[in-house]
Structure formats: C-alpha cells, structure tokens
C-alpha positions in Angstrom: 60.2 173.3 233.5 60.9 171.2 237.5 56.8 171.7 238.0 55.8 170.6 235.1 57.7 167.4 234.2 56.9 165.9 237.8 53.0 165.8 236.9 53.8 163.7 233.5 52.7 160.8 233.4 56.2 158.7 234.4 56.7 155.5 235.3 57.9 156.7 239.5 61.6 154.7 239.6 62.8 157.1 236.3 61.2 160.6 237.8 64.9 161.5 240.4 66.7 160.0 237.5 65.3 163.4 234.8 64.6 165.6 237.9 68.6 165.6 238.4 69.1 165.6 234.6 67.1 168.9 234.0 68.7 170.2 237.3 72.2 170.0 236.1 71.9 171.1 233.0 70.3 174.0 235.0 73.1 174.4 237.1 75.5 174.5 234.3 73.9 177.0 232.2 75.1 180.0 233.8 78.8 178.7 234.1 78.9 178.3 230.2 77.6 181.0 229.7 80.0 183.2 231.7 83.5 180.9 230.5 82.0 181.5 226.9 81.8 185.7 227.2 85.2 186.1 229.3 87.6 188.2 227.0 89.5 186.2 225.2 93.0 187.6 225.6 92.7 188.0 229.6 94.6 184.4 230.6 96.9 184.2 227.1 97.9 188.2 228.8 98.5 186.4 231.5 100.5 183.5 230.8 102.6 186.6 229.0 103.1 188.4 232.5 104.6 184.8 233.8 101.2 184.4 236.2 101.1 180.6 237.2 98.5 177.8 237.7 97.4 179.0 240.8 97.9 182.8 240.1 95.5 182.8 237.2 93.2 180.8 238.4 92.7 182.8 241.8 93.5 186.5 240.1 91.5 185.8 236.9 88.5 182.5 236.7 87.2 182.7 240.2 86.4 186.7 239.5 85.1 185.9 236.7 82.6 183.0 237.7 82.1 183.5 240.7 78.9 185.2 240.6 77.7 182.7 238.4 79.0 179.9 240.8 76.0 181.7 243.1 73.4 182.0 241.0 73.7 178.0 239.6 74.2 176.9 243.7 70.8 179.4 244.4 68.9 178.0 241.6 70.0 174.6 242.2 69.1 174.7 246.2 65.9 176.6 244.9 65.0 173.8 242.2 66.0 171.1 244.5 63.2 171.9 246.9 60.7 172.7 244.8 61.3 169.4 243.8 60.6 168.1 246.8 58.0 170.0 248.2 56.5 168.1 244.4 57.6 165.2 246.0 55.5 165.4 249.5 51.9 166.7 248.0 
C-alpha cells in the first residue's frame, strides 16, 4: 500500500507522517496476532507453578513472540527501503 500511497496526490510535508503510520500498523499486526493466538492458560499455569515475571517473559513470551518479532522487523526493513527507493526516484 505504501507505493500506491506514495504516488497519491498529497502535499510533500505529510507524506513521511502517513508512511510512518502505515509502517507502524504493518509492524504491530503480526505481533498482535501472535498474542491473540497464544494458549490462554499458559501464563496462569506458569504463575501457579511459581514462575516470576522475568521467568515468564524469558520462557513463555519470548519464544512465542520471537518469530513474529523477526517477521515484523524484516517487514519494517523492506517497507522502509521501499519508501526510501521511491523517494529517490
């Protein structure tokens, strides 16, 4: 959507703002999807077994979210380079 938005008739001063808004939503959606797909009782079971916050973050949340975080980072890089390449032309 960013390349099509780049060619839209918008004043030049607002274009970086709207590119950032579209880029931020593209980054947040994969991570939010991973949070919504997680097993609902996983954190509650870890609390019941005595896991503290850092252990839950390190042993539950990080492995669940790491693929989404990596995908979002790759998506952000590709979209940023695309916007930069379109700005140069």
